[in-house]
PAKOLMAR-237699 format. One record per atom (N, C-alpha, C): x, y, z; residue number from 1; chain; residue in one letter. Coordinates in pm, whole numbers, plus 50000, padded with zeros to 5 digits. Layout:
# residues N
X, Y, Z, NUM, A, a
...
END
This chain:
# residues 113
47649, 13346, 47598, 1, A, m
47567, 13239, 47545, 1, A, m
47451, 13206, 47641, 1, A, m
47482, 13193, 47770, 2, A, l
47378, 13162, 47868, 2, A, l
47276, 13274, 47877, 2, A, l
47322, 13397, 47868, 3, A, e
47232, 13512, 47876, 3, A, e
47133, 13514, 47760, 3, A, e
47180, 13485, 47640, 4, A, t
47089, 13482, 47525, 4, A, t
46991, 13366, 47535, 4, A, t
47038, 13254, 47588, 5, A, w
46949, 13139, 47607, 5, A, w
46840, 13173, 47707, 5, A, w
46878, 13239, 47817, 6, A, i
46780, 13279, 47918, 6, A, i
46680, 13377, 47860, 6, A, i
46726, 13473, 47783, 7, A, e
46637, 13573, 47724, 7, A, e
46543, 13513, 47621, 7, A, e
46579, 13399, 47563, 8, A, e
46491, 13334, 47466, 8, A, e
46391, 13240, 47533, 8, A, e
46435, 13168, 47634, 9, A, i
46352, 13065, 47697, 9, A, i
46261, 13120, 47807, 9, A, i
46312, 13214, 47885, 10, A, l
46240, 13263, 48002, 10, A, l
46102, 13322, 47971, 10, A, l
46084, 13399, 47863, 11, A, p
45949, 13450, 47835, 11, A, p
45845, 13339, 47816, 11, A, p
45884, 13228, 47756, 12, A, q
45789, 13117, 47741, 12, A, q
45754, 13055, 47876, 12, A, q
45854, 13040, 47962, 13, A, i
45830, 12984, 48096, 13, A, i
45738, 13077, 48174, 13, A, i
45764, 13206, 48166, 14, A, i
45680, 13305, 48236, 14, A, i
45538, 13298, 48185, 14, A, i
45520, 13287, 48055, 15, A, s
45385, 13278, 47998, 15, A, s
45312, 13154, 48046, 15, A, s
45383, 13042, 48053, 16, A, v
45322, 12917, 48100, 16, A, v
45277, 12932, 48246, 16, A, v
45363, 12991, 48330, 17, A, l
45326, 13010, 48471, 17, A, l
45205, 13102, 48486, 17, A, l
45200, 13207, 48405, 18, A, e
45085, 13296, 48411, 18, A, e
44958, 13226, 48365, 18, A, e
44970, 13144, 48262, 19, A, i
44853, 13066, 48216, 19, A, i
44809, 12968, 48325, 19, A, i
44904, 12904, 48394, 20, A, f
44869, 12815, 48505, 20, A, f
44790, 12891, 48610, 20, A, f
44836, 13011, 48644, 21, A, g
44766, 13092, 48744, 21, A, g
44625, 13126, 48701, 21, A, g
44611, 13166, 48575, 22, A, i
44479, 13198, 48522, 22, A, i
44390, 13075, 48523, 22, A, i
44445, 12961, 48484, 23, A, f
44369, 12837, 48480, 23, A, f
44321, 12798, 48621, 23, A, f
44411, 12806, 48719, 24, A, v
44375, 12769, 48857, 24, A, v
44263, 12859, 48909, 24, A, v
44275, 12989, 48889, 25, A, v
44172, 13081, 48936, 25, A, v
44039, 13054, 48865, 25, A, v
44044, 13031, 48735, 26, A, t
43922, 13007, 48659, 26, A, t
43853, 12878, 48703, 26, A, t
43928, 12770, 48714, 27, A, v
43869, 12642, 48754, 27, A, v
43812, 12649, 48894, 27, A, v
43888, 12707, 48987, 28, A, c
43840, 12715, 49125, 28, A, c
43719, 12807, 49138, 28, A, c
43716, 12913, 49059, 29, A, t
43600, 13002, 49061, 29, A, t
43477, 12931, 49007, 29, A, t
43491, 12861, 48897, 30, A, c
43378, 12786, 48841, 30, A, c
43330, 12678, 48937, 30, A, c
43424, 12610, 48999, 31, A, r
43388, 12504, 49094, 31, A, r
43316, 12563, 49216, 31, A, r
43367, 12674, 49268, 32, A, a
43302, 12738, 49383, 32, A, a
43163, 12788, 49345, 32, A, a
43150, 12842, 49224, 33, A, f
43019, 12889, 49179, 33, A, f
42921, 12773, 49163, 33, A, f
42970, 12661, 49113, 34, A, w
42886, 12542, 49100, 34, A, w
42834, 12496, 49237, 34, A, w
42923, 12491, 49334, 35, A, h
42881, 12451, 49468, 35, A, h
42787, 12554, 49530, 35, A, h
42807, 12679, 49500, 36, A, y
42717, 12783, 49548, 36, A, y
42577, 12764, 49490, 36, A, y
42571, 12738, 49359, 37, A, l
42441, 12714, 49296, 37, A, l
42372, 12592, 49355, 37, A, l
42450, 12486, 49380, 38, A, r
42393, 12366, 49440, 38, A, r
42339, 12394, 49580, 38, A, r
42407, 12479, 49656, 39, A, s
42359, 12511, 49790, 39, A, s
42231, 12594, 49784, 39, A, s
42215, 12675, 49679, 40, A, l
42092, 12752, 49664, 40, A, l
41972, 12663, 49634, 40, A, l
41996, 12558, 49558, 41, A, v
41889, 12467, 49521, 41, A, v
41844, 12385, 49642, 41, A, v
41933, 12370, 49739, 42, A, g
41893, 12300, 49860, 42, A, g
41969, 12171, 49882, 42, A, g
42086, 12163, 49827, 43, A, s
42168, 12045, 49849, 43, A, s
42198, 12031, 49997, 43, A, s
42202, 11909, 50044, 44, A, s
42220, 11886, 50187, 44, A, s
42364, 11902, 50233, 44, A, s
42461, 11891, 50141, 45, A, d
42600, 11905, 50184, 45, A, d
42633, 12051, 50210, 45, A, d
42710, 12074, 50316, 46, A, r
42749, 12211, 50353, 46, A, r
42891, 12234, 50304, 46, A, r
42903, 12277, 50183, 47, A, y
43033, 12299, 50122, 47, A, y
43075, 12443, 50146, 47, A, y
43199, 12464, 50186, 48, A, n
43248, 12598, 50217, 48, A, n
43294, 12666, 50088, 48, A, n
43204, 12737, 50026, 49, A, v
43231, 12803, 49898, 49, A, v
43335, 12913, 49916, 49, A, v
43326, 12985, 50025, 50, A, k
43419, 13094, 50050, 50, A, k
43563, 13041, 50060, 50, A, k
43579, 12929, 50129, 51, A, w
43712, 12868, 50143, 51, A, w
43764, 12822, 50007, 51, A, w
43678, 12758, 49930, 52, A, e
43717, 12709, 49796, 52, A, e
43764, 12824, 49707, 52, A, e
43690, 12932, 49708, 53, A, l
43724, 13045, 49624, 53, A, l
43853, 13112, 49671, 53, A, l
43866, 13134, 49800, 54, A, a
43988, 13199, 49853, 54, A, a
44111, 13111, 49829, 54, A, a
44097, 12982, 49846, 55, A, s
44209, 12891, 49825, 55, A, s
44253, 12891, 49679, 55, A, s
44159, 12889, 49588, 56, A, g
44191, 12893, 49446, 56, A, g
44257, 13023, 49405, 56, A, g
44206, 13134, 49458, 57, A, m
44266, 13263, 49426, 57, A, m
44407, 13274, 49482, 57, A, m
44429, 13223, 49602, 58, A, a
44563, 13227, 49662, 58, A, a
44661, 13141, 49582, 58, A, a
44617, 13025, 49541, 59, A, t
44704, 12938, 49462, 59, A, t
44735, 12999, 49326, 59, A, t
44635, 13056, 49262, 60, A, g
44657, 13123, 49134, 60, A, g
44752, 13240, 49147, 60, A, g
44739, 13314, 49257, 61, A, l
44830, 13426, 49280, 61, A, l
44973, 13379, 49300, 61, A, l
44991, 13264, 49361, 62, A, e
45126, 13210, 49380, 62, A, e
45192, 13181, 49245, 62, A, e
45117, 13126, 49151, 63, A, f
45171, 13103, 49017, 63, A, f
45207, 13235, 48948, 63, A, f
45118, 13333, 48962, 64, A, k
45143, 13463, 48901, 64, A, k
45264, 13531, 48963, 64, A, k
45281, 13517, 49094, 65, A, m
45397, 13577, 49160, 65, A, m
45526, 13507, 49118, 65, A, m
45521, 13377, 49097, 66, A, a
45639, 13306, 49048, 66, A, a
45681, 13360, 48912, 66, A, a
45583, 13387, 48827, 67, A, a
45613, 13445, 48696, 67, A, a
45675, 13584, 48710, 67, A, a
45622, 13664, 48802, 68, A, e
45676, 13798, 48824, 68, A, e
45819, 13792, 48876, 68, A, e
45847, 13698, 48963, 69, A, i
45983, 13684, 49016, 69, A, i
46080, 13647, 48903, 69, A, i
46037, 13559, 48815, 70, A, l
46122, 13523, 48701, 70, A, l
46143, 13642, 48607, 70, A, l
46046, 13732, 48601, 71, A, k
46059, 13849, 48515, 71, A, k
46172, 13940, 48562, 71, A, k
46207, 13933, 48691, 72, A, t
46315, 14017, 48741, 72, A, t
46447, 13987, 48671, 72, A, t
46463, 13867, 48619, 73, A, v
46585, 13831, 48547, 73, A, v
46596, 13909, 48417, 73, A, v
46483, 13943, 48358, 74, A, l
46482, 14011, 48228, 74, A, l
46481, 14163, 48237, 74, A, l
46479, 14217, 48359, 75, A, v
46472, 14362, 48377, 75, A, v
46604, 14427, 48333, 75, A, v
46590, 14537, 48257, 76, A, h
46708, 14607, 48206, 76, A, h
46725, 14747, 48265, 76, A, h
46615, 14808, 48314, 77, A, t
46624, 14943, 48367, 77, A, t
46566, 14949, 48509, 77, A, t
46600, 15054, 48578, 78, A, v
46550, 15074, 48714, 78, A, v
46399, 15097, 48712, 78, A, v
46349, 15166, 48611, 79, A, e
46205, 15191, 48602, 79, A, e
46127, 15059, 48588, 79, A, e
46178, 14969, 48505, 80, A, e
46114, 14838, 48490, 80, A, e
46116, 14762, 48623, 80, A, e
46227, 14773, 48694, 81, A, l
46239, 14705, 48823, 81, A, l
46141, 14762, 48925, 81, A, l
46121, 14892, 48924, 82, A, m
46027, 14954, 49016, 82, A, m
45884, 14911, 48987, 82, A, m
45847, 14907, 48861, 83, A, v
45713, 14863, 48823, 83, A, v
45693, 14717, 48862, 83, A, v
45792, 14635, 48832, 84, A, l
45784, 14494, 48866, 84, A, l
45777, 14474, 49017, 84, A, l
45855, 14551, 49090, 85, A, g
45851, 14544, 49236, 85, A, g
45716, 14582, 49292, 85, A, g
45653, 14683, 49234, 86, A, a
45520, 14725, 49277, 86, A, a
45417, 14615, 49250, 86, A, a
45428, 14553, 49135, 87, A, i
45335, 14444, 49102, 87, A, i
45352, 14327, 49199, 87, A, i
45478, 14291, 49226, 88, A, i
45504, 14182, 49319, 88, A, i
45451, 14216, 49458, 88, A, i
45473, 14340, 49501, 89, A, l
45425, 14384, 49632, 89, A, l
45273, 14376, 49641, 89, A, l
45203, 14421, 49538, 90, A, l
45057, 14416, 49537, 90, A, l
45006, 14272, 49539, 90, A, l
45068, 14186, 49461, 91, A, r
45024, 14046, 49458, 91, A, r
45054, 13977, 49590, 91, A, r
45168, 14009, 49651, 92, A, a
45201, 13951, 49781, 92, A, a
45102, 13999, 49887, 92, A, a
45063, 14126, 49880, 93, A, l
44965, 14179, 49974, 93, A, l
44829, 14110, 49956, 93, A, l
44789, 14092, 49832, 94, A, l
44664, 14020, 49805, 94, A, l
44670, 13877, 49858, 94, A, l
44781, 13812, 49836, 95, A, s
44799, 13675, 49884, 95, A, s
44793, 13670, 50036, 95, A, s
44857, 13766, 50102, 96, A, l
44854, 13772, 50249, 96, A, l
44712, 13793, 50299, 96, A, l
44640, 13883, 50237, 97, A, i
44501, 13908, 50279, 97, A, i
44416, 13783, 50262, 97, A, i
44434, 13713, 50150, 98, A, l
44358, 13589, 50129, 98, A, l
44393, 13483, 50233, 98, A, l
44522, 13470, 50265, 99, A, h
44561, 13371, 50365, 99, A, h
44507, 13408, 50504, 99, A, h
44507, 13536, 50538, 100, A, l
44451, 13578, 50666, 100, A, l
44301, 13551, 50671, 100, A, l
44234, 13577, 50561, 101, A, e
44090, 13550, 50555, 101, A, e
44062, 13401, 50568, 101, A, e
44144, 13319, 50502, 102, A, m
44125, 13174, 50511, 102, A, m
44151, 13125, 50653, 102, A, m
44252, 13180, 50719, 103, A, r
44281, 13141, 50857, 103, A, r
44167, 13181, 50949, 103, A, r
44113, 13302, 50930, 104, A, a
44000, 13346, 51012, 104, A, a
43879, 13257, 50989, 104, A, a
43855, 13219, 50866, 105, A, e
43743, 13131, 50834, 105, A, e
43761, 12994, 50900, 105, A, e
43885, 12943, 50896, 106, A, r
43913, 12813, 50957, 106, A, r
43895, 12819, 51109, 106, A, r
43943, 12928, 51173, 107, A, n
43927, 12943, 51317, 107, A, n
43781, 12959, 51355, 107, A, n
43706, 13030, 51272, 108, A, e
43563, 13047, 51296, 108, A, e
43490, 12913, 51286, 108, A, e
43532, 12833, 51189, 109, A, k
43472, 12700, 51170, 109, A, k
43498, 12610, 51291, 109, A, k
43619, 12621, 51349, 110, A, k
43653, 12539, 51463, 110, A, k
43572, 12574, 51586, 110, A, k
43537, 12702, 51602, 111, A, t
43464, 12746, 51721, 111, A, t
43315, 12721, 51713, 111, A, t
43266, 12689, 51592, 112, A, e
43122, 12659, 51578, 112, A, e
43091, 12526, 51645, 112, A, e
42972, 12515, 51706, 113, A, p
42935, 12387, 51773, 113, A, p
42904, 12278, 51677, 113, A, p
END
């Protein structure tokens, strides 16, 4: 009974998490682009567009990875598990690269006069 309930409910939860990830990336990208356009026009505020974009992408990837982790419950074959594992590995690598870039940007910001 629990297994059938999980197989019925989990796909909807996974879809919602993936939509959250897409929404976060889209909103943060639009916001970063807006601030970039404002900086081109000559706005006096120095907004870190690169940080905004990297932060949004990292957060969106976290939602997408949560959905992928939940998908492991629905895996029935070893081939599906291997594909899912590869996707999780790639997303984790992307997330790590984004976090390293954000840390480097933050350290660079601290050393500026």
